[in-house]
Structures are given as C-alpha cells and as structure tokens.
N, C-alpha and C positions, 0 to 999 in steps of 0.2 A: 504493500500500500504506500509506503513512504520511500520507496527505492529512489525516486528522483529528487526527494526532499533532503535526504541525509547526505552530508558532505562526504566527498571521496575519501578524506583522510581517515574516517571511521573504519573503512575497510582495511586499514593497515594495522589495526589493533587485534590482538589475539588474546585468548583467555588462558587460564591455568587448568590443564586437564585434570589435575588432582581434585579440584572442586567438582568437576563433572563426574568423576568416578565416585566421589563421596556421595553426591546426590543420587546416583544410580544405586550405590550400595545401600544407602538409607531406604530407598524405595523397596529394594529386595527384602531388607530387614522388616519393614512395615508389613510386607506381605507374608512374613513368617519364616523367611530363610535365615539361617545362622551365617553371619558374616564376621570374619576377623579383619579389622581395619588396619591396613598397613599402607594406606595411600596418602595420607595427609601429613604435612610437615609441622606437626604441632606436639609439643611436649605433653605427655600424659600426666603431668604433675600439676598440683594446684599452685596458684600464686602464693608465695609465702605470706603468712598471717600479718607480719609487721607492715608489709606493703599495702595490703588491703586495709588495715587499720589506719594507715597514714592517709589513704584516699578518703576514707569515711570521715576522719577528723577534719580533713581539708574542706570537704563539702559542708560540714557543719559550721566551719569557720568562715564560710563565704566564698570559697574558691570554686564558684560555679559560673563565673562570667568570663569575659575575654581576658586573655593574657597578652603580654607583649608578643608581637608576631614571631620573633626568633626564639621566644621562650623566656621564662623568668631568669633574671641575671644570676640569682643564687643557684638555680638548677644548672644553668649553663656552666657556671664556675665549678660546681661539683663534678659534672661530667668531664670538664676539661682536666681536672686534677686526676680523676680515676682513670680515664682513658689515656691521658698523657703518661701516667706512671706505667700502665699496663702495656702500652705500645712503644714506649721509649721516645715520646715526643714532647716538645716544649709547647704547651697549649695555653691559650687564654680563653676567656668566655667568648671573645670575638671570633674564635675559630669554630664555634659550635652554633648550629641551628637545629632546634628541636622541631620535629615534624610528626604528623600522625601516622606512624608506622615507618618501615624502611623504604617502601616503594616510591614515595615522593622524591627521595634523593636520587633514585634511578631516573625517574621521569624528568625532574627539574634539571638534572645534569645534562640530559639529552637536549632539552629545550633551550638551555643556556649556552651549550657549547657546539651543538651539531647543526650545521646548515645543510640544505639540500645538496646532495652530491658528495658530502664528506663520508669517508669510510670509518667504520668502527669495528675493531677486532673484539670478539667476545668468545667466551668458552662454549664449546658445543661437544657433548651434551652439557647444558647449563640451564640456569633458571630461565624459563621461557619468556618472562617479561622483559629481559634484556633486548631480545630481538624485536619484540613488539614496540618498545619505546624508541628504538633506533629508527624503525620504519615510520613511526608516527611523526618523528621529528624531520623526516625527509632524508635521513642518512642511508647509507648502504651497509647492511650487515655483512661482515666478513668472518665466517666461523673459523675458530681455531680448534682443531680436533683434540679431544681428550680421549686417548685410546686405552683400552684394557691392557695392552701389552706394555704400556708405559706407566702403569699404576695410576692412570687418569691424571697424570701431570702434563703440563704443557710441553710439547715438543718444541724446544727453543729454536732449532734450525728452521722448522716449518713456520714458527712465529716470525722469525727474522725475514723469511722470504715472503711473508704475507704483507709486510709493510710496504706502502707506496707513498708517493708524494701527496696523495689524497687522504692518508690516514690522519684522523683528527683526535681519536680517542681509543684507548685500550681499556677493556674491562677484565679484571681478574677477580676470582672468588676463592678465598682460601680460609678454611677448608671449603670444599665445593659441594654444591647441591646440583645434581642428584647423586654424585658418585662417592662422596665422602673423601675424595682424593685430597692430598695435602702437598702443597708445594714446599720444598725444603728451603732452608735459608740460602743454600747454594743456588737453588733455582731462582729465588727472588734476586739474588745478587747478579746472576747472569742476565736475567731479564732487564734489570736496571742498566747493565752494561750495554745491552743492545739499544736501549732507549736513550742513553746518555747523549748521543749525538743528534737526537731529534727533540730538541726542547719545545718544538711546536706541538708535540703530542701530549695530551693530558691523559691521566689515568683515573679510572673509577675503580677503587678497591673495595669490594664487598666483603666485609669482615664480620658479618652478623653471627657467624658460628665460631669465632676465634677463641672463645672460652670453653667450647665443647670439643676439646682436642685431647687425644688419648696418649700423646707422647710429647715430643719436644714442642715447646711454645712456638707458634709461628711468628715469622718476621713480617711486619708491615713494610711495604715498599716505601711508605712515607718516612720511615726511619732511616732509609738509605740516604747518605749525604747527597744533597742536591735535589731530592725528590719530594720534600714536604710541601713546597708551594705548588707543585704541579699535580698533586694527588688529592682527590676527593674520596674520603673514606665514608662508606655507608656502614652504620652500626645501629644498635638499638637494644631494647630490653625484651623483645618478644620471645626469643629462644632461650636466652640466658636465665631469665627469671620466670619463665612460663607465663608470659603476659601477652600472648598473641592477640587476645580480644581487647586489650587496653589501647592498642594503636599508639605506641610511643616509640619513636625512633629518633635518630639524629644524624646529621652530617658533620664531618670534621673537614674543614677546608680553609683556604686562605681567606682572611677577612674581606677582601674585595669580592671574591666569589661568593662568600657568605651573604653579602648584600644582594647579589643576584638571586640567590635562593630565597632570601627574605622577600624580595619583590614578587617572586612567583607565589609565595605563600599568601601575600596580601591579596593577590588576584585570584586565589583559588580557595584556600581553607581559612583565611584570616589568621588563625592561630591553632595551636594544639590545645586540647582540653586542659583547663586549669588544674583540676584535681588529679588527672593522670600525671601531670608534671610533678605535683607534690609526692605522688606515689613513686615516681622515678627518683626523686631526691632520696627517699627512704631506701630505695633499692641500692643505689650506688654508694651510699654512705653507711648503710646498716650492715648487719651480719651477713656473711657470704656462705654460711654453712649449707644453705639449701642449694646453692649453685654447685658446690662440690659434691653433694649427695646425688644430685641429678646427673652430673657428669660421670660419677662412679657407677651409677646404675646403668647408664648408656654403655659404658665400657664393659660391664658384666654381660649385658645383653649381646653386644657385638662379639665378645669372646665366645659366647655359646652359639650364636646364630651363624657366623661365617663357617666354622667347621661343619655345622649341621647341614647347611646348604651345599657345601662341597661334597658331602657324603651322598647326595642325591645323584644318581646316574644322569649324565647329560647336562648338569649344571656346574659351573665354576664361578667362584666369587672371590674377588680381591678383598683384602682386609682394609676397611676404611680407616683413615687416620684421624677423622674428626666428623662433626655433625652427628646425625643419627639415621643415616641411610646406608643400605647395602645396595649394590648395583650388579646383581648376578648376570652372568652370561648364559643365554639360552640358545645360542646359534645352532647347537647340535640338533635341535628339534625341527629345523627347516621351516619355521613358521615366523611370520612377522610379529613384532612385539605387541602390536595393538590386538591382533587376534588372540595371541597367547593370553594377555591379561583379561580380555573380555571373556574368554572361556574359563579362565581361572576364577573369575568372579562368579560367573553363573553356574559353573559345574563344580568348582572346588570350594567356593565360599570364602575366598581370600581376595580382598580389595587391594590392588597394587597399581602403580602407574607405569604405563608402557614407555619404553625407552625413547621412542621418537616424539613423545610429548615434550621432550627436553632438547629436541633438535635431531637432525638427520644422522649424526654420528652416535646417537643413542640406540640405533637399531641393533637388534640382537641381544638386548638387555631389558631388564625391568627394574624399577625402583621399589625397594621394600623398606618402608620406614620402621625402625625398631623403637619408635616412641610409643610403645605399648608394653603391657606387662609381659614378663618372661613366660608366664603360663600361657598367655595368648599366642606368643611367638612360637611356642612349642606346638600348639594346635595348628598354627598356620603352616609350619614346616611339614607336619604330618599330612596336611591337606595338599600342599604343593607336591610332596612325594607321591601321594596317591594319584593326583592329577597327571603328573608327568609319566607315571607308570602307564596310565591309560593312553597317553599320547604315543608311547613307545609301542604299545600293543596295536594301535591303529596304523602305525607306519609299515 
C-alpha cells in the first residue's frame, strides 16, 4: 500500500534475525512445544539488586525528567574513571556520551563519518546491524572474513588488501559476536601497524563484551599510541550487568566527535532516561561481584558445552575466548545454515541463529548462545545430537 510513499533508504535497513527466531520460538512454545532458547544474546541473570534499588530511589527523588543530552556530568565522570582504568586510557567526562543502548553509537558513527561512496570494513560473520547502518548511511560495506580455520580472528593480510583509497572506517568487535572469537594483543598491534599510515581512516571498536572474557584481558586499539583520537569505542552496561532492557550504553571518543554524537542525540532521542543513568552510576561505582559471578558461570558453561558439541558426529566447534556464544561448524551435513536451524527449531526444539544471519561468511555454522542454565544447555545438546542423528540417517 505504501510502496511508493516510503523513502528508498528504508530498504537499506535490515533486522536482527535472532529476534525473528525468538518470536517464532515463542509462538511454538505458546502452542505447547518445548523449546530450549539459545538464540538471543541476553544474559540469563537478573540485574543486581543494588542497581535496581538505585533506579527506584532515583525515581522517587525526581529523576524522571530530561537529563543533559550527553548524560549527567557525574555519571559521565564515573564512566570515564572506570572505563579509563579498565582500558588503559586517559579519559575525561568530555570523552563520554551516554546513549540509550549500544546501537546508537553504531548508527551515529555511520551518520557522522560515512558519506555516500565511502567504504567501511566490518567483520563478517558479525553483528548484522553493522552492515545495515553502513548501507543506510550510503556507504559501501566491505566484509572482512572471520574464518573457522583462523579461530575467527581477522586475517590481517586479507584486511590489508581490502583497504582502498575509499576506505573511511574500520569496525572491529573484540571479543566478537557471533563467534566469541578474541583478537590477541599481537593482532591489535599488527592491525594498528597496518592503519598507522592511513590517518584518514577512523575506527569503531565495539567492546561491549570486553569484561566477559575467559583468558587474557583484551587490548583496546584506542590504547595503542596514536590511536585514541581516531577511535570511537562502543561500550555499555547491557551485557556486563545484565541490563539489556534498561537501554544504557555509551560512546568513548574525542570531545569534538562527542559533540557530533550529542547533536545526533538532540535530533533523535533528546537524552537517555534519567533514572537509568543513576542506575548506571551505581553499577560502575558499586560492587562488581555479580559481574565476576556471571563471567565465571559463562566460563563453566563454555567449558562443558564446547566438548559436548565436539562429541556430536558431524559437528566441530572452536572454543570461544569471550562473550557467551559458540559458533559450531555444521558443513558436514551439506545443508545451508538457515534450513538447519529452522528444522532444529521445529523438529529438535532448540532455538538457535543460523550463520548467514550474521553475514555470508557465517554459512556452514550456527550461533548457540550459552546465556542459559547449564541444565538447559545439556537438554539442548541432547536434542541437537538427536536431530543430527536423524539428518545422518536421511543422507
């Protein structure tokens, strides 16, 4: 009906398949089918009590109106201290813009930096909204393959060869979604060496999972000498503090760029909710025990899940270094990942995201979120084993 009314640029936007899968899984559950949910990237923990209490007290104290567009000064200062210490950066409140969730930093970065015809290198498989935002801004997406054989780390030679005079922005995500792959400090250093002679190229570093790492602490490329001013860091509280529904994220960037993000906020959201900012203050300045417990629980699940998946004939799975995703290889079944996951949902009762929902190089894999109780993961693996046995019998 509105085909001729809606602007062409709306056709450049795409959705997150995980939410489509969730809706379909919920419908099956409502119809009486048992489903194990491994599709959505959401911690299965509750927001810590002291954070909830801080929001409640803030609302009672009157924090229910507008806040300053970039965020409350004391909250920005607290984030600058905590993130600066964690990432090895010298930050001030002027480096911080608080936004409703992490996605605005992706979107605003594209709108602020990318002009029609500019090329943007991004990880593939990777978070699908990267490509969506690049296209919406009129840029040209240039996928950088993250391959199983390389532990889903960037192939630096391929990356170097993908740079052209039109390259305007590079996106990195460490640790990565959907693979859980982790770039080493050496990887980051070599990436910086490649980009050092191209000061015209900016970097968007998605570090939303950088506290959910099971080994060596990752290095932010912003901490490499010469890269702080040309890096925009995306971070937030959704994953670290189990606050996905609170919609509280932030960008770390040069003050001049921060003013650009502030202008985009003025023209879109006005500001981030006042009481969620007070909750964020309690999160970053309060006890961190819940963060460590959650990370340790994810490690325990990973340590059980990966060997269990590898024990299933036809499936191989790399050990993720961070986040809460496994990205098993299912190429041996000779079936595209979308069909595999659709059948797994309907026939096996396990909701998982097909690999190509994260880009073309995700084919032959599926994403399994282990943000679910270990008992449920064991049921999921049993169901996957039964489903794949059926597939082998059909072959």
